[in-house]
C-alpha positions in Angstrom: 0.0 0.0 0.0 1.4 3.4 -0.9 1.9 6.2 1.6 -0.9 8.2 0.0 -3.3 5.2 0.4 -2.3 4.9 4.0 -2.9 8.6 4.7 -6.2 8.5 2.8 -7.5 5.5 4.8 -6.5 7.2 8.0 -8.3 10.4 7.0 -11.5 8.4 6.2 -11.2 6.4 9.4 -11.5 9.5 11.6 -14.9 11.2 12.1 -15.1 14.2 9.8 -15.8 17.6 11.3 -16.4 21.1 10.1 -13.9 24.0 10.5 -15.3 27.0 12.4 -12.6 29.5 13.6 -9.7 27.2 14.4 -11.9 24.4 15.8 -13.0 21.2 14.2 -16.7 20.7 15.3 -19.6 18.4 14.6 -22.9 19.8 13.4 -24.9 21.2 16.3 -27.8 19.0 15.3 -25.6 15.9 15.4 -26.8 14.9 11.9 -24.5 13.5 9.3 -24.5 12.8 5.5 -23.4 9.5 4.0 -20.4 9.7 1.6 -20.4 7.1 -1.2 -17.8 6.1 -3.7 -19.7 6.5 -7.1 -17.6 3.8 -8.7 -18.8 1.1 -6.2 -21.8 2.7 -4.4 -20.0 1.8 -1.2 -20.2 4.0 1.9 -16.7 5.4 2.6 -17.6 7.8 5.4 -19.9 10.5 6.8 -19.7 14.3 7.0 -21.6 16.7 9.3 -25.0 17.9 8.0 -24.6 21.6 8.9 -27.7 23.7 9.5 -28.5 27.4 9.8 -27.0 27.6 13.3 -23.7 26.2 12.1 -23.7 28.8 9.3 -24.4 31.5 11.9 -21.3 30.4 13.9 -19.1 30.2 10.8 -20.2 33.7 9.6 -19.6 35.1 13.0 -16.1 33.7 13.1 -15.4 35.1 9.6 -16.8 38.5 10.6 -14.7 38.6 13.8 -11.5 37.9 11.9 -12.4 40.4 9.2 -13.1 43.2 11.7 -9.9 42.4 13.7 -7.9 42.6 10.4 -6.0 39.5 11.3 -5.7 38.6 7.6 -6.5 41.7 5.5 -4.3 43.8 7.8 -1.2 41.8 7.1 1.3 43.2 4.6 0.8 41.9 1.1 4.2 40.2 1.2 3.2 38.2 4.3 -0.1 37.1 2.9 1.6 36.1 -0.3 4.1 34.0 1.6 1.3 32.2 3.5 -0.6 31.4 0.3 2.6 30.2 -1.4 3.1 27.9 1.6 -0.4 26.6 1.1 0.4 25.9 -2.5 3.5 24.0 -1.4 1.4 21.9 1.0 -1.1 21.1 -1.9 1.9 20.0 -3.9 3.3 17.9 -1.1 -0.1 16.1 -0.6 -1.1 15.8 -4.2 -1.2 12.0 -4.1 -3.5 11.9 -1.1 -5.7 14.7 -2.4 -6.1 13.0 -5.8 -7.0 9.8 -4.1 -9.7 11.5 -2.1 -11.0 13.2 -5.2 -11.3 9.9 -7.1 -13.0 8.2 -4.1 -15.4 11.0 -3.6 -16.1 12.0 -7.2 -15.2 9.0 -9.3 -12.9 10.8 -11.8 -9.9 9.0 -13.1 -6.7 9.5 -11.2 -5.0 11.2 -14.1 -7.8 13.8 -14.2 -7.7 14.2 -10.4 -4.0 14.8 -10.3 -4.3 17.4 -13.0 -7.1 19.1 -11.1 -5.0 19.3 -7.9 -2.1 20.7 -10.0 -4.4 23.4 -11.4 -5.5 24.3 -7.9 -1.9 24.6 -6.8 -0.9 26.8 -9.8 -3.9 29.0 -9.1 -2.9 29.5 -5.5 0.5 30.6 -6.6 -0.9 32.9 -9.3 -3.0 34.8 -6.7 -0.3 34.8 -4.1 1.6 37.0 -6.5 -1.4 39.4 -6.6 -1.3 40.1 -2.9 1.2 42.8 -3.6 -0.5 44.2 -6.7 -3.8 45.5 -5.5 -3.4 48.9 -7.0 -5.5 52.1 -7.1 -4.7 55.1 -9.2 -4.3 58.9 -8.8 -6.2 61.4 -10.9 -5.4 65.0 -11.9 -8.7 66.8 -11.4 -7.6 69.8 -13.2 -7.4 72.1 -10.2 -3.7 72.7 -9.6 -2.7 72.1 -5.9 -6.4 72.2 -4.8 -7.2 68.5 -4.7 -5.4 65.2 -4.4 -7.7 62.4 -5.7 -7.1 58.7 -5.7 -8.7 55.3 -5.6 -8.0 52.2 -3.4 -9.0 48.6 -3.6 -10.4 47.0 -0.5 -11.7 43.4 0.2 -15.4 43.1 -0.1 -15.7 41.5 3.3 -17.1 38.1 4.4 -17.6 35.8 1.4 -19.6 32.6 1.0 -18.0 30.1 -1.4 -20.4 27.5 -2.7 -18.8 24.8 -4.8 -20.1 21.9 -7.0 -19.5 18.2 -7.0 -18.0 17.8 -10.5 -14.6 19.4 -9.8 -14.5 19.8 -6.1 -11.0 20.9 -5.2 -10.1 22.8 -8.3 -13.3 24.8 -8.3 -12.9 25.6 -4.6 -9.4 26.9 -5.1 -10.4 29.0 -8.1 -12.6 30.9 -5.6 -10.5 30.6 -2.4 -7.2 31.8 -3.8 -8.4 35.2 -5.1 -10.7 35.7 -2.1 -7.8 35.3 0.3 -5.4 37.4 -1.9 -8.0 40.2 -1.8 -8.0 40.0 2.0 -11.5 38.5 2.5 -12.6 36.1 5.2 -14.6 33.2 3.9 -17.2 30.5 4.7 -17.0 27.5 2.4 -20.0 25.3 1.7 -18.8 22.4 -0.5 -21.2 20.2 -2.3 -22.7 17.6 0.0 -21.7 14.8 -2.4 -18.0 15.7 -2.5 -16.8 17.5 0.6 -13.7 15.4 1.5 -11.0 17.4 -0.3 -12.5 20.6 1.1 -12.1 19.3 4.6 -8.6 18.1 3.9 -7.8 21.5 2.5 -9.0 23.0 5.7 -6.3 21.1 7.6 -3.7 22.4 5.2 -5.0 26.0 5.6 -4.3 25.8 9.3 -0.9 24.2 8.7 0.0 27.1 6.3 -0.6 29.6 9.0 -3.8 31.4 7.9 -5.2 33.0 11.0 -8.2 31.7 12.9 -11.6 32.5 11.5 -10.4 33.6 8.0 -11.3 30.2 6.5 -14.4 28.3 7.7 -15.9 25.2 6.3 -19.5 24.1 6.8 -20.6 20.9 5.1 -24.3 20.2 4.5 -27.1 20.1 2.0 -27.4 23.0 -0.4 -31.1 23.7 0.3 -30.3 24.0 4.1 -26.7 25.2 4.7 -26.2 26.7 1.3 -29.5 28.6 1.5 -28.7 29.9 5.0 -25.3 31.2 3.7 -26.9 32.9 0.7 -29.6 34.6 2.9 -27.3 35.6 5.7 -27.4 39.3 6.3 -23.8 39.4 7.5 -22.4 37.9 4.3 -21.2 40.5 1.8 -20.7 38.3 -1.3 -21.5 34.8 -2.6 -19.4 33.1 -5.2 -21.3 30.1 -6.6 -20.7 27.4 -9.2 -23.5 25.1 -10.1 -26.8 24.9 -12.0 -28.6 27.9 -13.5 -31.7 27.0 -11.6 -29.9 27.2 -8.3 -28.1 30.4 -9.4 -31.5 32.0 -10.0 -32.6 31.1 -6.5 -29.4 32.6 -5.1 -30.2 35.9 -6.8 -33.5 36.0 -4.8 -31.8 34.9 -1.6 -29.2 37.7 -1.9 -31.8 40.5 -2.2 -32.1 41.0 1.5 -28.8 42.9 1.8 -28.0 43.2 -1.9 -24.9 41.1 -1.4 -22.5 40.9 -4.3 -22.7 37.8 -6.5 -20.5 35.8 -8.8 -22.4 33.0 -10.6 -20.7 30.4 -12.8 -23.7 28.4 -14.0 -24.8 25.9 -16.6 -24.0 25.5 -20.3 -25.1 23.7 -23.5 -21.9 24.4 -25.4 -21.8 24.0 -29.2 -18.9 22.5 -31.2 -18.6 23.1 -35.0 -16.5 20.9 -37.3 -16.0 22.5 -40.7 -15.3 20.3 -43.7 -11.8 21.7 -44.0 -10.9 20.6 -40.4 -8.1 18.1 -39.6 -10.4 15.3 -38.7 -7.7 13.2 -37.0 -7.4 16.1 -34.6 -11.1 17.1 -34.4 -12.8 13.8 -33.8 -11.0 12.7 -30.6 -11.0 16.3 -29.3 -14.7 16.7 -29.9 -15.3 13.3 -28.3 -13.4 14.1 -25.2 -15.0 17.5 -25.1 -18.2 15.7 -23.9 -16.9 12.4 -22.5 -14.3 13.9 -20.2 -15.3 13.5 -16.5 -18.3 11.5 -17.8 -19.8 14.7 -19.3 -20.0 16.3 -15.8 -18.4 19.5 -16.9 -20.2 22.9 -17.1 -18.6 23.7 -20.5 -18.9 20.2 -21.9 -19.3 20.3 -25.7 -22.6 18.6 -25.8 -24.0 19.9 -29.1 -21.9 18.9 -32.2 -22.5 20.5 -35.6 -20.8 19.1 -38.7 -20.8 20.3 -42.3 -22.5 17.8 -44.6 -19.3 16.8 -46.6 -17.7 15.2 -43.5 -20.8 14.5 -41.4 -20.8 10.7 -41.8 -17.1 10.4 -41.3 -17.2 12.4 -38.1 -20.2 10.4 -36.7 -18.4 7.1 -37.5 -15.2 8.4 -36.0 -16.8 9.4 -32.7 -18.7 6.2 -32.6 -15.5 4.2 -32.9 -13.8 6.4 -30.3 -16.7 6.0 -27.8 -16.7 2.2 -28.2 -13.0 2.1 -27.4 -13.2 4.4 -24.4 -12.3 2.6 -21.2 -14.9 3.0 -18.5 -14.0 1.9 -15.0 -13.0 2.8 -11.5 -10.7 5.8 -11.4 -8.0 3.8 -9.7 -7.8 1.2 -12.5 -5.0 1.6 -14.9 -6.1 2.8 -18.3 -9.5 4.2 -17.1 -10.5 7.1 -19.3 -14.0 7.7 -18.1 -15.4 7.1 -14.6 -19.0 6.9 -13.2 -21.6 9.6 -12.8 -21.7 11.1 -9.3 -24.8 9.4 -7.9 -27.7 7.0 -8.6 -29.9 10.1 -8.9 -27.7 11.7 -11.6 -27.5 8.4 -13.5 -31.3 8.2 -13.5 -31.5 11.8 -14.8 -29.1 11.1 -17.6 -31.0 7.9 -18.6 -34.2 9.9 -18.7 -32.6 12.3 -21.3 -31.4 9.3 -23.3 -35.0 8.0 -23.3 -36.3 11.4 -24.4 -33.9 11.4 -27.3 -35.2 8.1 -28.5 -38.8 9.2 -28.0 -38.3 12.4 -30.0 -36.8 10.5 -32.9 -33.0 10.9 -32.7 -30.9 8.0 -33.9 -28.9 6.3 -31.1 -25.6 5.5 -32.8 -23.9 4.0 -29.7 -24.1 3.8 -25.9 -27.3 4.7 -24.1 -27.0 2.0 -21.4 -25.6 1.5 -18.0 -22.4 -0.5 -17.5 -21.5 -3.0 -14.8 -23.3 -4.3 -11.8 -22.0 -1.7 -9.3 -21.5 2.0 -9.3 -23.2 4.7 -11.4 -21.8 4.1 -14.9 -23.4 5.2 -18.2 -21.9 4.4 -21.5 -20.6 7.3 -23.7 -23.7 8.0 -25.8 -23.9 9.4 -29.3 -27.1 10.6 -31.1 -27.3 11.5 -34.8 -30.2 13.0 -36.6 -31.0 15.4 -33.8 -33.1 18.5 -34.3 -33.1 21.8 -32.5 -36.4 21.2 -30.7 -35.2 18.0 -28.9 -34.5 18.1 -25.1 -31.1 16.5 -25.7 -30.2 19.5 -27.8 -31.8 22.2 -25.7 -31.3 21.2 -22.1 -28.1 20.6 -20.0 -27.8 16.9 -19.3 -24.5 16.8 -17.4 -23.7 13.4 -18.6 -21.8 11.6 -21.5 -24.5 12.3 -24.1 -23.6 14.0 -27.4 -26.1 15.0 -30.1 -25.0 15.7 -33.7 -26.6 17.9 -36.4 -25.6 19.3 -39.7 -24.8 23.0 -40.5 -24.1 24.8 -43.7 -21.9 27.9 -43.2 -20.8 30.7 -40.8 -24.3 32.3 -40.8 -25.9 29.0 -40.0 -23.2 28.4 -37.4 -24.0 31.6 -35.6 -27.8 31.0 -35.6 -27.4 27.4 -34.2 -24.7 28.4 -31.7 -26.7 31.3 -30.2 -30.2 29.7 -30.1 -29.8 28.9 -26.5 -30.2 30.6 -23.1 -26.6 29.6 -22.3 -23.3 31.0 -23.4 -20.4 29.3 -21.6 -18.1 27.4 -23.9 -17.8 26.7 -27.7 -15.5 24.9 -30.1 -14.5 25.5 -33.7 -12.5 23.1 -35.9 -11.2 24.5 -39.1 -7.8 25.1 -40.9 -9.1 28.4 -42.4 -7.8 31.3 -40.3 -10.5 33.6 -41.6 -13.2 31.3 -40.3 -11.4 31.1 -37.0 -11.7 34.8 -36.2 -15.1 35.3 -37.8 -16.5 32.4 -35.8 -14.9 33.6 -32.6 -16.7 37.0 -33.0 -20.1 35.5 -34.0 -20.5 33.0 -31.1 -22.0 34.4 -28.0 -20.0 32.5 -25.3 -17.4 33.3 -22.7 -14.8 30.9 -24.2 -14.2 29.9 -27.8 -11.7 27.0 -28.3 -10.3 26.6 -31.8 -8.9 23.2 -32.9 -8.9 22.1 -29.2 -11.5 21.9 -26.4 -11.6 22.8 -22.7 -8.1 24.2 -22.2 -8.1 27.0 -19.6 -5.4 29.1 -18.1 -5.3 30.8 -14.7 -4.4 34.2 -16.3 -7.4 34.3 -18.6 -11.0 35.1 -17.5 -13.4 32.1 -17.2 -17.2 32.6 -17.3 -20.2 32.8 -19.5 -22.7 35.0 -21.4 -26.5 35.0 -20.8 -27.8 32.4 -18.3 -24.4 30.8 -18.0 -23.6 33.3 -15.2 -22.5 36.6 -13.8 -18.8 37.7 -13.6 -15.6 36.0 -14.4 -13.1 33.8 -12.5 -9.3 33.5 -13.1 -7.0 36.3 -14.2 -7.2 39.8 -12.8 -10.9 39.6 -13.2 -11.0 36.8 -10.7 -9.6 39.0 -7.9 -11.6 42.0 -8.9 -14.7 40.1 -8.0 -13.6 40.1 -4.4 -12.6 43.8 -4.2 -14.5 47.0 -3.7 -13.2 50.2 -5.3 -13.1 53.4 -3.2 -12.5 56.9 -4.4 -10.9 59.4 -2.1 -10.9 63.2 -2.6 -8.6 65.3 -0.5 -8.9 69.1 -0.6 -5.5 70.6 0.0 
C-alpha cells in the first residue's frame, strides 16, 4: 500500500468535522450525511450535516476575523508567503488529495492529479497578486487644490459554494483570489463531494492562515447553502452550479443586496467545418463531452458538422466511444469514470430515453455499464433536431447530439439559439473562419482546434444564463474587491 493510500485510509477512518474558527466541530444537530464512492456505491464515510445555526457560527467567526484585520491587515508580502506555503502543501499532498477526489467524485486518477495541479498553480498565481492591489491617482484639473485617488479593498465576508463535478479545483479557483484580496470566507462544499475541502481546511491551518479567516461548513445546499446565501452578515456569494440554483441565489441575496459571482450551466456547441483536420477534431470533440463523464459545465454537448464530412465524423466518434475505457478511477487505463450518484445516473438515462422518443438515432451507448457504481456508456445521437430536449437542455452526462450545419451564418444561428453561453468549439484550418466564428459565437470561451483548455491568467465565465462575472485572471480577484475613491482638498 502506498503512503498516499495509508494517509487516505487514516483520513477516512476518523470522524469528519467542520472547521469553524480554528476548531473542528460536529454539526450542532448531530446529523450526518453518508459519503459514497460512485464507482462502487459503497459508503466510505460520513460528513456533518450543517444547518443554519452552524452557518451563523461560521459567519460570526469570519466577521470577527475580518473586523480584527488579522488577515487583511497583514502586509501583502506576508499574505503572499502564506498562500505560497499553502500551495507547497497542496503539492506535497497531491497523491492523497487526488485519491480523495477519485474516491469522492469517481474521476480517473490522471484527471484528479491534473485538477490538484491546477489548484496549486492558481494558488501561486493569486499569491503574486497580494502585492499588486493597485489604485490610481487622478489629476482633477485644479492645480494644488485636490489630491484624488482610488483604493482597492476586500469586499468582506464571502460565501464560497462549490459543485461536485470538480470539487478541489473549483474551490481553489474561488478561495485563492478571495484570500489574496483580503477577504474572510465561509466555504460550503457540495454535500456529495466534501472530502477534499475538509482536507484543504487542515492544510489551511498548517499554512498559518489565521483563525476565522477560512471556515468550512458541510451540509445540504437547500439548508446550509440557502442559509449562507440569505445571511445578512455575508457580503458576497461566489457560486458554481446549475442555472436553476443560481436564480434562487439571486433571490436569496436580495435581503442585503450582497455581491454575486455566478458560474452556471451550459449547453456548449462545437462546430466541425469540412476543412478541419479530422484526425485532430474527432478525438478532441469526443473528449469535449466524455471527459469526466460529461459532468463539466462547459462540456461540448452539441456537435454540428458540415455535410461533406458529417458521416465520417459520426463514424469516428462512434469508434472512439466504443474504445473508451470505463471503470474505477484507480484502475490503470481508465478514461471515463462513473456519474456522481444514482440520482444523476437516472437523470441522464431519462434524457437518453427522451432522445429516442423524440426521434433521434442512437448511434452508440445509451445503457448502464456494470453491476455496481453509477456508470453510463458514452452515448452518441445522430439525426438530432433543435427542438429536442437532448439539444436544448443541460444533461450533465456523457451524451452527445449531432446535427448538420451549412456555413458561418448557419453556425451563428445554431450556436446562439440557447439561453446559455459558456463554452464553444470550432475546428477549421481556415484562419479567416477562426476569427469570424470567434466573433459570431455568444460565449465566454471559444476553443479553436482544441476543447476545454483553460489558463489561470485568462477570464473564465459565460454569457447570458451561464452566469455573472468571471473567474481566473485579474478579473478573478476584482470580483472580491470594492473600489473606493478618495478626494482630498489641499
